[in-house]
N, C-alpha and C positions, 0 to 999 in steps of 0.2 A: 504494499499501500505506500503510496507518495504521501509523506506528510515534509515535514520540517527539514527530513534530513537531505531532500531534493535542493529546497530555497536556501539554506546552508551552505550545501555543496558549492552552489553559482555563485553565491557572495565568496567564498570565503577561494576558490579559482581564481575569481576576478581579484582581488584583493593579491593573491599569489603572484597574478602576472604582471600587476602596477607593481611590485615589490623587483621583478626581476627587470622591468622598463628603469625604475629609478636606478637602478644601481649601477644600471648602462647609460645613465645623463648625464656626459664629462661635462656640460653646461652647467649644473646645478652643484654647487661646492659642497653643499649639504645631503647630496646623493645618497651615503650612507644608511644618514637618519633617517630619511622620507622612507627608505626601502626596510630597515629594522619596522618601522611603524607597521607599513605594511604588510610583511612577513608575520609582525606578533599577531596583526586583525586576520589574517589568512589562516595561521593555527589554532585561535578562536574558534572560528568559524569552522576547520575542518573537523578539529580534532578535539573541542570543546568538549562535545560530550560522552569523552572518553578518557580523558585525563584529569578528573575528578574534584571539587570544589579547589582544594589549597593549590593544585596546581592552575585554574582558573582566576583564582586570585592574586596568583604571579604575572601572569600574561596581562591582567589590566595595571597591574601596579608599573610590570615593565613602559605600559604606553603612556601612564602620565610621565615616568622616568623620561621619556625619550621625547615625549612633548615639552613637558617640564623644563628641561636641561636647553632650550632651543636648538635641538640639534635639528631640527628642520626646516626646510626653506624652498621655495619654490624652487620648478625647473625649468632650466632651459630651452624644452625638446617642443618645437613649431610643426605642426603637420601641413600647414597652411600658411601662407601670408597675408598679414591686411587686406591688401588688393586682390587676392585670391579670392578672400573671405566675401568682398564687397559685391564683387562682380557673380560668386555663386548666389547670394544672396537677392540681388538682384533680378537673375534669371531666375530663381525659380519661387519669389514671389512668396505667399502665405503656405505655396504647395510644401513650402520646407519642413512646417508643423503637421504636417501627415501621419508619419512616420510615429512622432511621439501620439498620436489618435488613437494609435493601434494599440496601447496600452492600456488605459482605461476599458477599451472597450472591447479588448480582452479578457480582461479582469472580472468585469460581469458578465460575458458571456460562459467563461469557463465558472465562474461561480454556480452559476442556474448548473451546467452541464454537470461539472464534477458532485454536486449534488442530490444530480439525480442517478449518480452510478456509485452507487457508495463505496463501492466493494477496491472500485479503483485509486481513489483520492481519500484522505482522511478526512471528514467533513468538518472537524474542530479546522481545518488549516486550508481548505478550501477555496480558500479569498487570496490569501496570500500563494495557494502556487499555481493559480490561475493567473495573478500580477506578475508572477517570477517570469511563467509560459508566454504570459504578454511582453515584457521585456526582451525574450529570446526573438519572437516576431519579430517584435519592432526593427532588431537587430539584423536578419535578417533579411527582411524588407529593405531594409536602408542598403543593407551592402547590394541586391539586386536589381535598386532603382539609382542608387550613386556612382557605386562601382567604385569605392574608394581602396586603398591598399587594406591587406588584412588586417593590419595593428593597428590604422585612423585610430576605433573605437576605441580601445585602449590606451594610446595614447592621449585622446582627448578626455577620456577620462580620469587617467593622472593630473594634468593637466587642471582639470575641474577642480580635483583634491588636493592639489599642491598650492591650490588660492583659498581652500576654504580650511584645510589643516586644520588639526586635532579639534578642531569645532565640531567634524564630522559625528564623532564617535558622544557628544556631548549629549544629545539626548539619551540614547538608553542607560546611559552611567548615571544620568539624576534622577527618569525612570525607577533604574534600581535603587537607587537609593532612598526614593520614598516606600519602596519593600522594604528594604532594612530597617526604615526611619517607624514602619509601622510596627513592625514586630519585635522591633525593640522596646514597644511602649512608650513612644514619644507620644502618640496621640494622649494618650491616659495623662500625660503629667499637662500638655496643653492643654485637656479637659478640665482636668483640676485648676488650672490658674485661671482661665475662662468662668469656670464654678464663682471663683471669688467675686470676678470683676463685674460678670454680667447682675443687676438688681434682682434680688429673687419675682418668679413671678412676670419678670418683663421680654413680650416676645420679640419686640421690635430689637430689646439687645441681643436677643441672641441672633437673631435676622443678621442684625451690625454685625456680630464677634464672627462671624461664618465666612459672613460674604467679603467682608475686609480683610478677614483673616487667607482667606483662599487667595487675594488680592495679593498681599504682601508676603506668604511662605512661597508662593510662587513667582516673585520678584528675589527672593532669597535663594531659593533652588535652581530657578530656570525653568522650572517645567510644573505648570497646573498637574500631569498623570504622578508628580511625583508627592505634589503639596497634599492633590486629595483626599489618599487614603489618610493622613493627618490629621487632615479639619475632619474629615465625618465621623471618625474615632473619637474626636474630641468632644465635636459641636455639631455634627448634622446628627449621626444618629440618636445619639442617647437624648439629646436636648432637644431638637426638631421634629424629627421624627416620632420618638417613643413619649417624649415628655409633652408636647404640644400637640403632638397627633398632625403632621405635616406629611405631607403626598411623596413619598419616597420619592419617583422619580423628578417631579416638579425641584426638591431639593437637591438631588444629584446632580441634576441639569443644569439649573441656576448658579451651583458652585463650582462645577464646572466652567462655565462663562466666565463667571468672575475670576475666576483662577487667568484664564484665556487674557482677560484686561493685565493683569499682572503680567501677564509675559508681554505685553506690547511695551511694558517701561522700562524693562531689565535688560544690563548689558550679559545678564548671568545665563539668558536665551541667545543664546549666540546665534546657533542657527537661522533664528528669524531675525535677528537686529544688526550685528557684528557681521557674519558672511555677507550678506546684500552691500555693507558699506563697504567691503575687502575686495568684491565682484565688480564694484564701483567704480574702486577706488577713490573713493571722497577722503576727501581732506579730514570731516568731522567722523569720527569712528561713529559718533553717537548720534549723527544726523535723521537714524531711521527712529529713532527710540524719540526724539527730540518731535517728529512731523505727530508719533502714534498718539502721544500723550492727551492731544486735546479731542478725540474719541476715545482715547480708553477710558480717561475719569467720567465723561459725560453717562460710557455705556456702564459703566459700575456703577453709577445713582442709579441709573434707573434695575439694574439687578436686585438693587433692594427694595424698590418698588416692588418689583413685580414677584419675585420670591413672598414677601409680605400678602401680596395681595390673590397670586394663583396658589400658593400652599397651604394657606391654612382656610380656605372658603368651607 
């Protein structure tokens, strides 16, 4: 049965290819740092299920050590010149986006198909398997249409990853941190502190603590998925749902939306806020955050009202 092994295998082989290409990029003075980072990622995807918790922890520490030591840098390999890219963009126009549209179409169609044939694909992983298949189909379609050199997609992938750097793996690490915090009982500690701060019997106080807490914890941790287990265990479930009888679906949905407001306002959400600034070569690395704050704050205020009105009717 096809499942996560297939997904991790494709990702692992991709990062292994990135490691080889980085190591042979003589134009990058930090090529061996990049190669080591991608090699560790490849080992995690390809061998993680066989290594055990301690060995996987060592791999994570190795990633942190490589990134934190400043051993990574942008590569110098280019598959086309700027003039060639402009000429191709002019010739193809919006048709250049067609291969990218194959991916969501294949993910949707594949999810429906795979769930209809449960003996072929693990039903729990049907969407991710379909998404991976969509990427591979788009890659084949791109080769048949554009006819690039075989290594061009991998070389362009390395170029993009080099531009993003260590921030590419930050979402996964922060989401894992949220799970660790939840297992460590951080939510219970936060709940105890909130219990002393929220006036007895104050529904609006609990709503404010939950929504603002989701935004604040997301700003600290950089990921709403990391903040949610903590705030749900601290306030969402014990106070809003059990004590005040709130609708669990509304509490969860608006809590996550409040967390997303925090995402818009923090550099810790590097993949959303710092990476675009780096890719666009913006002088102000926080320019994206500055542009998003006027949207995030009013939306957070609306979330407070929606939770109070919809969650406890």
